[in-house]
VEXDREN-2710 file (C-alpha; in Angstrom, 1 decimal):
% VEXDREN-2710
k/r/px/py/pz
1/MET/-96.5/84.2/55.4
2/LYS/-95.9/85.9/52.1
3/GLY/-97.4/85.8/48.6
4/CYS/-96.3/87.2/45.3
5/SER/-98.3/87.8/42.2
6/HIS/-96.8/88.5/38.8
7/ARG/-99.6/89.7/36.5
8/SER/-100.9/92.3/34.1
9/ARG/-102.6/95.5/35.3
10/SER/-106.2/94.5/34.5
11/PHE/-106.0/91.5/37.0
12/ARG/-103.4/92.7/39.4
13/THR/-105.8/95.3/40.9
14/SER/-108.5/92.8/42.1
15/TYR/-106.0/90.2/43.0
16/SER/-104.2/92.7/45.2
17/GLU/-107.4/93.7/47.0
18/ILE/-108.3/90.1/47.7
19/PHE/-104.9/89.4/49.2
20/VAL/-105.0/92.7/51.3
21/SER/-108.5/91.9/52.7
22/ALA/-108.4/88.1/52.8
23/HIS/-107.7/87.9/56.5
24/THR/-110.9/89.9/57.3
25/PHE/-113.0/87.3/55.5
26/LEU/-111.2/84.1/56.4
27/GLY/-110.1/84.9/60.0
28/ASN/-106.4/84.1/59.6
29/GLU/-103.3/86.2/59.9
30/PRO/-102.7/88.7/57.2
31/TRP/-100.1/87.8/54.5
32/LYS/-97.3/90.1/53.2
33/HIS/-97.3/90.3/49.5
34/CYS/-96.0/92.1/46.5
35/TYR/-97.0/92.5/42.8
36/SER/-94.5/93.0/40.0
37/ARG/-94.8/93.6/36.3
38/ALA/-92.7/91.9/33.7
39/LYS/-93.1/94.0/30.5
40/THR/-96.9/93.2/30.5
41/PRO/-98.8/95.8/28.5
42/SER/-102.1/97.3/29.7
43/VAL/-105.3/96.8/27.8
44/ALA/-105.2/100.3/26.5
45/HIS/-102.2/99.5/24.4
46/PHE/-104.1/97.0/22.2
47/LYS/-107.2/98.9/21.3
48/PRO/-106.8/101.2/18.3
49/GLY/-108.6/104.5/18.3
50/PRO/-111.9/104.9/20.1
51/MET/-112.7/101.1/20.1
52/LYS/-114.7/99.9/23.0
53/MET/-114.4/96.9/25.3
54/PRO/-116.4/93.9/23.8
55/SER/-118.0/92.9/27.1
56/PHE/-120.8/94.5/29.1
57/LYS/-119.7/96.8/32.0
58/GLN/-121.6/94.7/34.6
59/LEU/-119.2/91.8/33.7
60/THR/-116.0/93.8/33.4
61/SER/-116.5/95.3/36.9
62/PHE/-115.1/93.7/39.9
63/SER/-117.6/92.6/42.6
64/ASP/-116.5/95.1/45.3
65/PHE/-116.2/98.2/43.0
66/ARG/-118.6/98.8/40.2
67/LEU/-118.3/101.0/37.1
68/ARG/-120.4/104.1/37.4
69/ASP/-124.1/104.3/36.4
70/GLU/-123.3/107.0/33.8
71/ASP/-120.7/104.9/32.1
72/SER/-121.8/103.4/28.7
73/ASN/-122.7/99.8/28.5
74/PHE/-119.4/99.1/26.7
75/VAL/-116.7/101.3/28.1
76/SER/-113.7/102.5/26.1
77/ALA/-110.3/101.0/26.8
78/GLU/-109.1/104.4/28.2
79/ARG/-112.1/104.5/30.6
80/TYR/-111.4/100.9/31.7
81/VAL/-107.8/101.8/32.5
82/LYS/-109.0/104.8/34.5
83/TYR/-111.4/102.5/36.4
84/LEU/-108.5/100.2/37.3
85/HIS/-106.6/103.3/38.7
86/GLU/-109.7/104.2/40.7
87/TYR/-109.9/100.7/42.1
88/CYS/-106.3/101.0/43.3
89/ASP/-107.0/104.4/44.8
90/LYS/-110.1/103.1/46.7
91/PHE/-108.4/100.1/48.2
92/LYS/-105.0/101.8/48.7
93/LEU/-103.2/99.2/46.6
94/TRP/-100.4/101.3/45.1
95/SER/-98.1/100.6/48.0
96/GLN/-98.5/96.9/47.3
97/ILE/-97.7/97.1/43.6
98/LYS/-94.2/97.4/42.1
99/LEU/-94.3/98.8/38.6
100/SER/-91.4/98.9/36.2
101/THR/-90.1/95.8/37.8
102/THR/-89.2/92.7/35.7
103/VAL/-89.4/89.2/37.2
104/VAL/-86.3/87.5/35.9
105/LEU/-86.6/84.1/37.5
106/VAL/-88.8/82.1/39.8
107/LYS/-87.5/78.9/41.3
108/PRO/-88.2/76.7/44.3
109/ASN/-86.4/77.4/47.5
110/ILE/-83.3/75.2/48.2
111/LYS/-85.0/73.6/51.2
112/GLY/-87.9/72.6/49.0
113/LYS/-90.7/74.8/50.5
114/GLY/-91.8/78.1/48.9
115/HIS/-90.3/80.0/46.1
116/THR/-87.5/82.5/45.4
117/ILE/-88.2/85.4/43.0
118/THR/-85.3/87.2/41.3
119/TYR/-86.3/90.6/39.9
120/SER/-84.8/93.8/38.6
121/ALA/-86.1/97.3/38.8
122/LYS/-86.0/99.5/35.6
123/GLY/-83.0/101.7/35.3
124/THR/-81.0/100.2/38.1
125/GLY/-79.8/97.0/36.4
126/LYS/-79.4/95.4/39.8
127/GLN/-81.1/92.1/40.5
128/LYS/-82.6/91.3/43.9
129/SER/-84.2/88.2/45.4
130/TRP/-87.3/87.7/47.5
131/THR/-88.8/84.6/49.1
132/CYS/-92.4/83.7/49.5
133/ASP/-94.6/80.7/50.3
134/ALA/-97.0/81.0/47.3
135/ILE/-96.8/82.6/43.9
136/ALA/-99.5/83.2/41.2
137/ALA/-98.2/83.6/37.6
138/CYS/-100.7/86.0/36.1
139/SER/-98.7/87.7/33.4
140/GLY/-101.7/87.9/31.0
141/LEU/-102.8/86.5/27.7
142/HIS/-101.5/89.4/25.6
143/VAL/-97.8/89.4/26.0
144/THR/-95.8/87.5/23.4
145/PRO/-97.1/88.2/19.8
146/ASN/-98.0/85.1/17.8
147/LEU/-96.7/85.4/14.2
148/PRO/-97.7/83.0/11.3
149/GLU/-95.2/80.8/9.5
150/ILE/-96.0/81.6/5.8
151/PRO/-93.2/81.1/3.3
152/GLY/-92.2/84.4/1.7
153/LEU/-94.3/86.6/4.0
154/GLU/-91.5/88.5/5.7
155/ASP/-89.3/88.6/2.5
156/HIS/-91.8/89.7/-0.2
157/VAL/-94.3/92.0/1.6
158/PRO/-93.2/95.6/2.2
159/LEU/-94.6/95.8/5.7
160/VAL/-95.6/93.0/8.1
161/MET/-96.7/93.9/11.6
162/HIS/-98.5/92.3/14.6
163/SER/-101.8/93.8/15.8
164/SER/-100.0/95.0/19.0
165/GLN/-98.0/97.4/16.8
166/PHE/-101.0/98.9/15.2
167/LYS/-102.0/102.2/16.9
168/SER/-104.0/104.4/14.5
169/ARG/-105.5/104.7/11.0
170/SER/-102.6/106.8/9.8
171/GLN/-100.5/103.6/9.6
172/PHE/-102.6/102.4/6.6
173/GLY/-101.3/105.2/4.5
174/THR/-103.2/106.2/1.3
175/ASN/-104.2/103.9/-1.6
176/LYS/-102.6/100.9/-0.1
177/THR/-103.7/97.2/-0.2
178/ILE/-104.2/96.0/3.4
179/MET/-104.4/92.3/4.3
180/VAL/-105.6/91.3/7.8
181/LEU/-104.6/87.8/9.0
182/GLY/-107.2/86.6/11.5
183/SER/-111.0/86.9/11.9
184/GLY/-111.3/87.5/15.6
185/GLU/-112.4/90.7/17.3
186/THR/-109.1/92.4/16.8
187/GLY/-108.9/91.4/13.1
188/ALA/-112.5/92.5/12.5
189/ASP/-111.8/95.9/14.2
190/ILE/-108.7/96.6/12.1
191/ALA/-110.4/95.4/8.9
192/TYR/-113.3/97.8/9.6
193/LEU/-110.8/100.7/10.3
194/ALA/-109.0/99.9/7.1
195/VAL/-112.1/99.8/4.8
196/THR/-113.3/103.1/6.3
197/SER/-109.9/104.7/5.6
198/PRO/-108.6/105.9/2.2
199/THR/-107.2/102.5/1.3
200/LYS/-107.2/100.8/-2.1
201/GLN/-108.2/97.3/-1.1
202/VAL/-108.9/95.4/2.2
203/VAL/-108.7/91.6/2.5
204/MET/-109.4/89.6/5.6
205/CYS/-108.1/86.0/5.8
206/HIS/-109.4/83.2/8.1
207/ARG/-108.8/79.5/8.8
208/SER/-112.1/77.8/9.8
209/GLY/-114.7/80.5/9.8
210/PHE/-116.1/82.9/12.4
211/HIS/-119.5/84.0/13.8
212/PHE/-120.4/87.7/14.1
213/ALA/-122.7/88.6/16.9
214/PRO/-124.1/92.0/18.0
215/LYS/-123.0/93.3/21.3
216/SER/-126.6/93.7/22.3
217/ARG/-129.8/91.7/21.6
218/LEU/-131.5/92.3/18.3
219/VAL/-134.8/94.2/18.1
220/PHE/-137.1/93.1/15.3
221/CYS/-137.8/95.8/12.8
222/PRO/-141.2/95.2/11.1
223/TRP/-142.3/96.5/7.7
224/GLY/-139.2/98.5/6.9
225/TYR/-139.0/100.4/10.2
226/THR/-135.4/101.6/10.5
227/GLN/-135.4/103.3/13.9
228/CYS/-134.6/100.1/15.8
229/THR/-132.3/100.0/18.8
230/LEU/-130.5/97.2/20.5
231/THR/-131.7/96.1/23.9
232/VAL/-129.8/94.3/26.6
233/PRO/-126.2/93.3/26.0
234/LEU/-125.8/89.8/24.5
235/ASP/-123.7/88.4/27.3
236/ASN/-126.3/89.5/29.9
237/ALA/-129.5/88.1/28.3
238/ARG/-129.7/84.6/29.9
239/ALA/-131.6/83.6/33.0
240/SER/-129.8/81.5/35.5
241/LEU/-132.6/79.4/37.1
242/PHE/-132.6/75.9/35.5
243/ASP/-129.8/77.1/33.2
244/THR/-126.8/77.0/35.6
245/ALA/-128.8/76.7/38.9
246/TYR/-130.8/73.6/39.8
247/VAL/-129.8/71.7/36.7
248/HIS/-129.8/67.9/37.4
249/PRO/-126.5/66.2/36.6
250/LEU/-128.2/64.0/34.0
251/LEU/-129.3/67.1/32.2
252/ARG/-126.2/69.1/32.8
253/ASN/-124.0/66.3/31.3
254/SER/-126.2/66.3/28.1
255/ASN/-126.2/68.8/25.3
256/ALA/-129.9/69.6/25.6
257/LEU/-129.5/73.1/26.8
258/TRP/-127.0/74.0/24.2
259/THR/-129.2/72.5/21.5
260/PHE/-132.0/74.8/22.5
261/TYR/-129.8/77.8/22.4
262/ASP/-128.4/76.8/19.1
263/TRP/-131.9/76.7/17.6
264/TYR/-132.8/80.0/19.2
265/VAL/-129.7/81.9/18.1
266/LYS/-129.8/80.6/14.5
267/GLY/-133.5/81.2/14.3
268/ILE/-133.4/84.7/15.6
269/LEU/-130.5/85.6/13.2
270/TRP/-132.4/84.2/10.2
271/LEU/-135.6/86.1/11.1
272/ASN/-133.6/89.4/11.5
273/THR/-131.0/89.2/8.7
274/GLY/-131.9/86.2/6.5
275/THR/-128.9/84.2/7.4
276/SER/-128.1/81.9/10.3
277/GLY/-124.3/82.0/9.8
278/GLY/-123.8/85.1/11.9
279/PHE/-125.1/88.7/12.3
280/ASP/-125.8/89.9/8.7
281/GLN/-123.1/87.3/7.7
282/ILE/-123.7/85.7/4.3
283/VAL/-120.3/84.2/4.1
284/GLY/-117.5/82.9/6.3
285/GLU/-119.5/80.9/8.8
286/PRO/-117.7/78.3/10.9
287/SER/-117.0/74.9/9.5
288/PRO/-119.9/72.4/10.0
289/GLU/-118.1/70.6/12.9
290/LYS/-117.7/73.9/14.8
291/ASN/-121.0/75.6/13.8
292/HIS/-122.8/75.0/17.0
293/VAL/-123.5/77.5/19.8
294/SER/-121.6/75.3/22.3
295/LYS/-118.5/75.6/20.2
296/ILE/-118.8/79.0/18.6
297/PHE/-116.5/81.9/19.7
298/PHE/-118.8/84.9/19.3
299/ASN/-117.2/87.8/17.5
300/LYS/-118.9/90.9/18.8
301/SER/-116.8/93.3/16.6
302/SER/-119.5/93.1/13.9
303/LYS/-119.1/96.5/12.2
304/ALA/-117.1/94.7/9.5
305/SER/-119.9/92.4/8.7
306/PRO/-121.8/94.5/6.1
307/TYR/-118.6/95.2/4.2
308/ILE/-117.8/91.5/4.0
309/SER/-121.3/90.5/2.9
310/TYR/-121.6/93.4/0.4
311/PRO/-120.4/91.6/-2.8
312/TYR/-122.3/88.4/-1.9
313/ARG/-125.5/90.3/-1.2
314/LEU/-125.3/92.0/-4.6
315/ASN/-125.0/88.7/-6.5
316/SER/-127.2/86.4/-4.4
317/LYS/-130.6/85.2/-5.6
318/ARG/-133.1/85.6/-2.9
319/SER/-135.8/83.0/-2.4
320/LEU/-139.5/83.9/-2.2
321/VAL/-139.6/83.0/1.5
322/ASP/-136.6/85.4/2.2
323/ARG/-138.2/88.2/0.3
324/ILE/-141.4/87.8/2.3
325/ARG/-139.4/87.7/5.5
326/SER/-137.4/90.8/4.7
327/ASP/-140.6/92.7/3.8
328/ILE/-142.0/91.9/7.3
329/ILE/-138.9/91.8/9.5
330/GLN/-135.4/93.0/8.6
331/SER/-132.6/94.5/10.7
332/PRO/-131.3/97.7/8.9
333/VAL/-128.2/97.0/6.8
334/PRO/-125.7/100.0/7.0
335/SER/-124.6/101.4/3.7
336/THR/-121.1/100.7/2.7
337/ASN/-120.9/103.2/-0.1
338/GLY/-119.6/100.5/-2.4
339/ARG/-116.7/99.7/-0.1
340/GLN/-116.1/96.0/0.7
341/ILE/-113.8/93.7/2.7
342/GLY/-112.6/90.8/0.6
343/LEU/-112.8/87.5/2.4
344/ALA/-110.1/84.9/1.7
345/PRO/-108.8/81.6/2.9
346/TRP/-105.5/81.4/4.9
347/PRO/-102.4/82.3/2.8
348/GLU/-100.3/79.3/1.7
349/SER/-97.2/81.2/0.5
350/VAL/-96.1/84.6/-1.0
351/SER/-94.3/84.6/-4.3
352/SER/-91.2/86.7/-5.1
353/ASP/-93.3/89.4/-6.7
354/GLY/-95.5/89.7/-3.5
355/GLU/-98.5/87.9/-4.8
356/ILE/-100.5/85.8/-2.2
357/HIS/-101.3/82.2/-2.9
358/PHE/-104.1/80.9/-0.8
359/GLN/-105.0/77.5/0.6
360/ASP/-107.9/75.8/-1.2
361/ASN/-110.5/75.3/1.6
362/GLY/-113.2/74.1/-0.7
363/ARG/-115.4/77.2/-0.2
364/PRO/-116.7/79.5/-2.9
365/LYS/-114.5/82.4/-1.7
366/PHE/-111.4/80.5/-2.8
367/GLN/-112.6/80.7/-6.4
368/ARG/-113.0/84.5/-6.0
369/VAL/-109.5/85.1/-4.9
370/LYS/-107.3/82.3/-6.4
371/ASP/-106.7/84.4/-9.6
372/GLY/-107.2/87.8/-7.9
373/ASN/-103.5/88.8/-8.1
374/ILE/-103.6/90.1/-4.5
375/LYS/-100.4/91.9/-3.6
376/PRO/-100.7/93.5/-0.2
377/ASP/-98.6/96.5/0.8
378/ILE/-99.3/95.9/4.5
379/VAL/-100.1/92.7/6.3
380/ILE/-101.4/92.9/9.9
381/CYS/-101.3/89.7/11.8
382/CYS/-104.2/89.4/14.2
383/ILE/-103.8/85.8/15.4
384/GLY/-103.3/86.4/19.1
385/TYR/-100.4/85.7/21.4
386/LYS/-98.4/82.9/22.8
387/GLN/-98.7/82.0/26.4
388/THR/-95.1/81.8/27.6
389/PHE/-93.6/81.9/31.1
390/PRO/-89.9/82.7/30.6
391/PHE/-89.4/83.6/34.2
392/LEU/-90.3/80.2/35.5
393/ASP/-87.6/77.6/36.1
394/ARG/-88.6/75.0/33.5
395/ASP/-86.8/72.2/35.4
396/HIS/-89.0/72.6/38.4
397/TYR/-92.3/74.2/37.1
398/PRO/-94.8/72.7/34.8
399/THR/-96.6/74.3/31.8
400/ALA/-100.2/75.6/32.2
401/GLU/-101.5/72.2/31.0
402/GLU/-99.4/70.3/33.6
403/ALA/-99.7/72.7/36.6
404/ASN/-100.2/70.9/39.8
405/ARG/-97.4/72.2/42.1
406/PRO/-98.6/73.1/45.6
407/ASN/-99.0/76.9/46.4
408/SER/-98.4/77.9/42.8
409/GLU/-101.0/79.0/40.3
410/ILE/-101.1/80.0/36.6
411/HIS/-104.0/82.3/36.8
412/GLY/-106.4/84.2/34.5
413/PHE/-105.3/82.5/31.2
414/LEU/-108.8/82.1/29.7
415/ARG/-111.1/83.9/27.3
416/PRO/-114.8/83.1/27.5
417/SER/-116.9/82.9/24.4
418/LEU/-119.5/85.2/26.0
419/GLY/-118.7/87.3/29.0
420/ALA/-115.5/88.8/30.3
421/ILE/-112.1/87.7/31.7
422/PRO/-112.1/89.8/35.0
423/PRO/-115.0/88.1/36.8
424/LEU/-113.5/84.6/36.1
425/ALA/-110.1/85.8/37.2
426/GLU/-111.5/87.3/40.4
427/MET/-113.2/84.0/41.3
428/GLN/-110.1/82.0/40.4
429/ALA/-108.2/84.3/42.8
430/GLN/-110.7/83.8/45.6
431/LEU/-110.6/80.0/45.2
432/TRP/-106.8/79.9/45.1
433/ILE/-106.3/82.1/48.1
434/LEU/-108.9/80.2/50.1
435/SER/-107.1/76.9/49.2
436/ILE/-103.7/78.1/50.5
437/MET/-104.9/80.1/53.5
438/VAL/-107.6/77.8/54.9
439/PRO/-107.5/74.6/52.7
440/GLU/-109.8/72.8/55.0
441/ARG/-112.6/75.0/53.8
442/VAL/-112.2/73.9/50.1
443/PRO/-114.2/70.6/49.5
444/GLU/-112.7/67.7/47.7
445/LEU/-113.3/68.1/43.9
446/ARG/-114.9/65.1/42.2
447/PRO/-113.3/64.1/38.8
448/GLU/-116.8/63.8/37.2
449/ASP/-117.4/67.6/38.0
450/GLU/-114.2/68.7/36.3
451/PRO/-115.7/69.4/32.8
452/HIS/-118.0/71.9/34.4
453/TYR/-115.5/74.0/36.3
454/ARG/-112.4/73.5/34.2
455/ALA/-111.7/76.6/32.0
456/ARG/-110.3/76.4/28.5
457/ILE/-107.9/79.2/27.5
458/ALA/-110.4/80.2/24.8
459/GLY/-114.1/79.5/24.4
460/SER/-115.1/78.8/28.0
461/ASP/-118.7/79.5/29.0
462/MET/-118.4/82.2/31.7
463/VAL/-121.7/81.8/33.5
464/THR/-121.4/78.0/33.8
465/ILE/-117.8/78.2/35.2
466/MET/-118.7/81.0/37.6
467/ARG/-121.6/78.9/39.0
468/ALA/-119.4/75.8/39.2
469/ILE/-116.6/77.6/41.1
470/SER/-119.0/79.2/43.5
471/SER/-121.0/76.0/44.3
472/ILE/-118.3/73.3/44.0
473/GLY/-115.3/75.3/45.0
474/TYR/-116.3/77.3/48.1
475/ASN/-120.0/76.9/48.6
476/SER/-121.1/80.5/48.0
477/ALA/-124.0/79.8/45.7
478/VAL/-127.3/80.9/47.4
479/GLY/-130.2/78.5/47.0
480/PHE/-133.7/79.6/45.8
481/ALA/-135.3/78.9/49.1
482/GLU/-132.8/81.1/50.9
483/ILE/-133.1/83.9/48.4
484/VAL/-136.9/83.9/48.8
485/LYS/-136.5/84.0/52.5
486/ARG/-134.2/87.0/52.2
487/SER/-136.6/88.7/49.8
488/TRP/-139.4/88.3/52.4
489/GLU/-137.2/89.6/55.2
490/ARG/-136.2/92.7/53.1
491/ARG/-139.8/93.1/51.8
492/GLU/-138.2/93.4/48.3
493/TRP/-139.6/91.0/45.7
494/ARG/-137.1/92.2/43.0
495/LEU/-134.3/90.3/44.8
496/ALA/-135.7/86.8/44.1
497/ILE/-136.7/87.7/40.6
498/ALA/-133.4/89.2/39.7
499/TRP/-131.6/86.2/41.2
500/ALA/-133.7/83.8/39.0
501/LEU/-133.8/85.8/35.8
502/GLY/-130.6/87.7/36.0
503/VAL/-127.2/86.6/34.6
504/ASN/-124.5/85.3/36.9
505/VAL/-122.5/88.4/38.0
506/ASN/-119.8/88.2/40.7
507/PRO/-121.6/89.9/43.5
508/LYS/-124.3/87.3/43.2
509/PHE/-121.8/84.8/44.8
510/ARG/-120.7/87.1/47.6
511/SER/-123.9/87.1/49.7
512/ARG/-122.8/83.9/51.5
513/GLY/-119.7/81.7/51.9
514/PRO/-116.1/82.8/52.8
515/TRP/-116.1/85.9/50.7
516/ARG/-119.5/87.3/51.9
517/CYS/-119.8/91.0/52.0
518/ASP/-122.5/93.7/52.3
519/GLY/-124.2/94.9/49.2
520/PRO/-124.9/92.0/46.8
521/GLU/-128.6/92.0/47.5
522/ARG/-128.8/95.7/46.8
523/LEU/-126.9/95.3/43.6
524/LEU/-129.3/92.6/42.4
525/GLU/-132.3/94.8/43.2
526/THR/-130.9/97.8/41.3
527/GLU/-128.1/97.2/38.7
528/VAL/-129.2/93.7/37.6
529/TRP/-132.9/94.6/37.8
530/GLU/-132.5/97.7/35.7
531/THR/-130.8/95.6/32.9
532/MET/-133.6/93.0/33.1
533/CYS/-136.2/95.6/32.7
534/ARG/-134.8/96.4/29.3
535/ARG/-135.5/92.9/27.9
536/ARG/-138.4/92.5/25.5
537/TRP/-141.3/90.4/26.8
538/PHE/-141.5/87.9/24.0
539/PHE/-138.1/87.6/22.4
540/ASP/-136.1/87.9/25.7
541/HIS/-138.3/87.2/28.7
542/PHE/-140.4/84.4/27.1
543/LEU/-138.0/82.8/24.6
544/LEU/-134.8/83.2/26.7
545/SER/-136.2/82.9/30.3
546/PHE/-139.7/81.5/30.8
547/LEU/-139.6/78.9/28.0
548/PRO/-136.2/77.4/28.8
549/MET/-137.1/77.5/32.5
550/ALA/-140.3/75.7/31.9
551/ILE/-138.7/73.1/29.6
552/PHE/-135.5/72.4/31.6
553/GLY/-137.1/72.9/35.0
554/SER/-139.5/70.1/34.1
555/LEU/-136.7/68.0/32.7
556/SER/-134.6/68.5/35.8
557/LEU/-137.6/67.5/38.0
558/ALA/-138.2/64.4/35.9
559/CYS/-134.5/63.5/36.1
560/SER/-134.6/64.0/39.9
561/ILE/-137.7/61.7/40.2
562/TYR/-136.1/59.1/37.9
563/ALA/-132.8/59.2/39.9
564/MET/-134.6/59.0/43.2
565/LEU/-136.7/56.0/42.2
566/TYR/-133.7/54.3/40.6
567/HIS/-131.6/54.6/43.8
568/ALA/-134.6/53.6/45.9
569/MET/-135.1/50.4/43.9
570/PHE/-131.4/49.7/44.1
571/ASP/-131.6/50.1/47.9
572/VAL/-134.5/47.8/48.1
573/VAL/-132.8/45.1/46.0
574/LEU/-129.7/45.5/48.1
575/ALA/-131.7/45.2/51.4
576/VAL/-133.4/42.0/50.1
577/CYS/-130.1/40.5/49.1
578/GLU/-128.6/41.4/52.5
579/HIS/-131.5/40.4/54.8
580/GLY/-133.0/37.6/52.6
581/PRO/-136.5/36.9/51.4
582/GLY/-139.4/38.2/53.5
583/THR/-137.9/41.7/53.8
584/ILE/-140.6/44.4/53.8
585/PRO/-139.3/47.7/52.3
586/SER/-141.0/51.0/53.2
587/ALA/-140.2/54.5/52.0
588/ARG/-140.7/58.2/52.8
589/VAL/-140.1/61.2/50.6
590/LEU/-138.0/63.7/52.5
591/TRP/-136.8/67.3/51.8
592/VAL/-133.1/67.4/52.7
593/GLU/-130.9/70.4/52.0
594/GLY/-133.1/71.6/49.2
595/LYS/-133.4/68.2/47.5
596/LEU/-136.0/65.5/47.3
597/VAL/-134.7/62.3/48.9
598/LEU/-136.5/58.9/49.0
599/HIS/-135.6/57.4/52.4
600/THR/-136.1/53.6/52.5
601/THR/-136.2/51.3/55.5
602/THR/-136.7/47.6/55.8
603/SER/-138.3/45.3/58.3
604/LYS/-138.5/41.5/58.5
605/ASN/-141.9/39.9/57.8
606/ARG/-142.5/37.8/60.9
END
């Protein structure tokens, strides 16, 4: 049996190790496999200067090889690439990876089973073929630049580039007007670099708003105290018990959890900064239909925020309530030294003299820029990439939205709102390999569960999907009773507490199931526990752990009792209809596989 993966470097490493070691977990014969690269850039190519990864290191680490304790919470792109090299060294993967090799074409075998890959090695110009039984197309999100269609942009602006072409501040030049198209993390990073360089003017354009968020939880700064530090990383602050674990389907299918978090996030932001639109974000909040935590794509590159808010902060009239609030609690606002980033709607066209004409989005900022005579010297397009698969035979392979061909997978094409891509990609790889090596161990997926494990390309909730894949996909989610038992056996109470209050990290789902390994319990007791200890008692432990656990734990229990009684009454009615009048129902409450079950029996009244 053979398998082939065509992917970018950041995912190829973990995928290769899973393939190499799969037979030791699943008890089958080892597969032969190869990994090739088709002009897919590494993560380091896209991060200008010393910018750091937006996700916490516990989430960007693979489950079987963690980043070092001495690494910062948010590692640099260069450090992450070095980590991937260390991963390949540890698991001896280099012999399984073919670099500088372009996959030219993938098509089904003539006999209808398996695939034929045509590839060429750099410098040789010769094409070769290789056959395999399964293929994963994992070429990455950041490959084909996406460029906007704006009339006159290419013709009347001196320099237009995609963010993938931007490498350093020196490209801004001196005394130039810089326009950034896009308000995501890359756009905000580049706008910040531009405004802190010797530029003349910086303008950032957006379509439907954005939401700045700090990388770590905010600390309240009372009475003008300015030496406040950030605590736990934002994507590692949620408890899992009654949030993703032990949530009744009736509650899970509602929006109640998200409504609670929406109130919490906007309330904390207002108390800290006086605005609920984003972190120190007076303007540019998402449109009303998208301004909800369940729909927001959190932008953690928030260094640009004070520069965007600066002109609005100067001219805004503060209410008495806001003045009292800021006198008591206020996150420090960094000085911009008079520098600012202009915020504008999306460009509609560019005139022959290079002036930008903007779309009227009905927001106040349009009035500020419509007569501003903005003529950029450089436009940097930060609107992401297109997901294309030019190497797939389009006559035989579907798009990502249509993918259902056996033993083929379009893998890793997602971007969570909070969290990181690598842990989701790793779990996708585990589930896919399990399904093709030992398909009998993958349960039948119910259509009603699909919304909870189906990942969107952008904006997916990482912790929810991880829990769904582990519990629905291959039964590796450990129950609370089992984790308490293990804590008792290990005489280590931190294990159960970290399981309940800690975020869903990959090793948490490798203590049972087909991918079980040694070490997850120890990691929960140390790495996850240490992060939990940095949480504040009231604003983190109480408001984000104990309070939602009390509310939603009680609601889940109420839903369970309601569903149990509903089904019991249905069974009684069914029994009466089946056996006729005079049937005497009796019931017992049983504990079956960690759930309360009402067992009913009937007898005939003689």
